[in-house]
C-alpha positions in Angstrom: 22.5 -56.7 -42.6 25.1 -53.5 -43.3 23.5 -53.7 -47.0 20.2 -53.5 -45.0 21.2 -50.3 -43.7 22.9 -48.6 -46.3 26.7 -49.1 -45.1 28.9 -51.4 -46.1 32.3 -50.4 -48.2 33.4 -50.3 -51.7 31.8 -48.1 -53.8 28.7 -47.9 -51.2 27.0 -44.4 -51.4 23.6 -45.3 -49.7 21.3 -47.9 -49.1 20.1 -49.6 -52.2 16.1 -48.3 -52.4 13.1 -50.2 -54.3 10.7 -48.3 -56.7 8.2 -46.6 -55.0 4.4 -47.1 -55.2 1.5 -44.2 -56.0 -1.7 -43.9 -56.2 -4.7 -42.1 -55.7 -6.9 -41.7 -52.8 -10.6 -40.0 -54.1 -12.1 -39.1 -50.9 -15.4 -37.4 -50.5 -16.0 -33.4 -49.5 -17.6 -34.1 -46.3 -13.9 -35.8 -45.5 -11.8 -33.3 -46.6 -14.2 -30.6 -44.3 -14.7 -33.5 -41.5 -12.0 -35.4 -41.4 -12.5 -39.2 -41.3 -11.1 -42.7 -42.2 -10.7 -44.6 -45.4 -9.3 -48.3 -45.8 -6.2 -48.9 -48.9 -6.3 -52.7 -49.6 -4.0 -53.3 -52.3 -1.7 -55.9 -53.8 2.1 -56.5 -52.6 5.7 -58.0 -53.5 6.7 -59.2 -49.7 10.0 -61.3 -49.0 9.2 -64.8 -48.6 8.1 -65.3 -44.9 9.1 -69.1 -44.7 12.7 -68.5 -46.1 13.2 -65.5 -46.1 14.0 -64.5 -48.9 16.6 -66.7 -49.6 14.6 -68.9 -52.1 16.2 -72.2 -50.2 13.8 -74.9 -48.5 16.4 -74.6 -45.3 19.9 -73.9 -44.2 21.2 -77.6 -45.1 19.6 -76.4 -48.9 22.7 -74.9 -50.1 25.7 -76.0 -52.1 29.1 -74.1 -52.9 29.4 -72.7 -56.1 31.3 -75.0 -58.6 31.2 -72.1 -60.7 33.3 -69.5 -58.4 34.8 -71.9 -56.4 31.9 -70.4 -53.1 33.9 -66.9 -54.3 31.8 -65.4 -55.5 33.0 -63.8 -58.8 34.8 -65.0 -61.7 37.9 -63.9 -63.6 37.2 -63.5 -67.7 40.6 -62.4 -70.1 40.2 -60.6 -72.7 42.7 -60.6 -75.7 43.0 -56.9 -76.7 45.8 -58.0 -79.0 47.8 -60.6 -79.5 50.4 -60.3 -76.6 48.2 -57.9 -74.7 45.3 -59.6 -72.6 43.1 -58.2 -70.1 42.1 -59.5 -66.4 38.7 -58.4 -65.7 36.8 -59.4 -62.7 32.5 -59.9 -62.2 29.8 -60.7 -60.6 29.7 -64.9 -61.0 26.2 -66.0 -63.1 25.5 -69.0 -61.8 25.4 -67.9 -58.0 24.8 -63.8 -58.8 28.2 -63.3 -56.4 27.0 -65.3 -53.3 28.8 -68.0 -53.9 26.6 -71.0 -52.9 23.9 -72.0 -55.1 20.2 -73.7 -53.5 19.7 -77.3 -54.0 15.9 -77.5 -53.6 13.6 -74.2 -53.7 12.1 -72.9 -51.0 7.7 -74.6 -51.4 6.1 -71.9 -50.4 7.8 -69.6 -52.9 8.7 -72.3 -55.3 12.5 -70.5 -54.8 11.4 -67.1 -56.7 11.9 -65.6 -52.5 8.8 -63.4 -53.1 5.1 -63.4 -53.1 2.4 -61.2 -53.9 0.0 -60.8 -50.6 -2.5 -58.0 -50.0 -1.6 -54.8 -47.9 -4.0 -53.0 -46.1 -3.4 -49.6 -44.8 -5.9 -47.2 -42.2 -5.4 -43.5 -44.0 -7.0 -40.6 -41.5 -7.9 -37.7 -44.1 -7.5 -34.6 -41.6 -10.0 -31.8 -41.9 -9.1 -29.3 -44.4 -6.4 -32.1 -46.1 -5.7 -30.2 -49.5 -6.5 -30.3 -52.9 -3.5 -33.2 -54.5 -2.0 -33.7 -51.1 0.6 -36.3 -51.0 0.5 -38.8 -47.8 3.8 -40.8 -47.8 3.8 -44.2 -45.9 7.0 -45.0 -45.5 8.8 -48.3 -47.0 5.5 -49.6 -47.8 6.3 -50.9 -51.4 7.3 -54.0 -52.5 9.8 -55.5 -50.5 13.0 -57.1 -52.3 15.5 -59.3 -50.7 18.5 -57.0 -50.0 16.7 -54.1 -50.6 15.0 -51.1 -48.7 11.2 -50.8 -49.9 10.5 -48.2 -51.6 7.2 -45.6 -50.2 3.2 -45.2 -51.3 2.1 -42.2 -52.0 -1.6 -41.7 -52.0 -2.2 -38.5 -54.2 -5.6 -36.9 -52.2 -8.5 -35.8 -55.2 -12.1 -34.5 -53.8 -15.0 -36.5 -55.2 -17.1 -34.3 -57.4 -20.2 -33.4 -55.2 -23.5 -32.8 -56.3 -23.1 -29.1 -54.2 -21.0 -27.9 -54.3 -17.8 -27.4 -56.2 -14.3 -27.2 -54.7 -11.9 -23.7 -55.1 -8.4 -23.7 -54.1 -8.5 -24.9 -50.5 -10.5 -22.7 -48.4 -13.5 -22.4 -50.5 -16.5 -24.1 -52.3 -19.2 -22.5 -54.8 -22.0 -23.3 -56.1 -24.7 -22.6 -58.1 -28.3 -21.7 -57.5 -31.1 -20.8 -60.1 -32.8 -18.0 -59.1 -36.5 -16.3 -60.1 -37.0 -12.8 -60.0 -38.9 -12.3 -56.9 -36.5 -14.5 -54.6 -33.7 -12.1 -56.2 -35.3 -8.5 -55.4 -37.1 -9.8 -51.8 -34.6 -12.5 -50.6 -35.4 -15.2 -49.5 -34.1 -18.4 -47.4 -33.2 -21.8 -48.1 -31.7 -24.6 -46.7 -28.8 -26.6 -49.1 -26.3 -29.4 -48.7 
């Protein structure tokens, strides 16, 4: 639990956070003007619910690591020169520093600790949303054991419109052809 919230000792400088996911959200000009709701579906990695990210079939499917004797670390001796030996402590390669190994893998994730699932997020586009505005959904990116998920960011961009062109965040422009009579005498026209 300490690791999840970024605590703990031994040189930890904050939580181990996963990578962020960035996506493009293309919305209509009408949605930018009136506001709108969108549903985005994407595939992400989620911690296996059956084994809760351990990779083991059950609590009994663990055994003490034979390589490190359950300590989670090994000492390697390196001879620098005759008569000089250096000792280096490192995480056990066999158990990845856990001190335990899995004897029977989880049947749901095949021991991988994570699974791919479809995720759906509801997005509300507010009236007047600026072009390239970032909408951030915190800790909704890929999950991994012992890691805080990253954020999912949607960058809002406006789809081309058949009549209007968006200029900045406050103006709309349109091109209209007029004949000489309309230009000289004025006119009334409805457009969308």
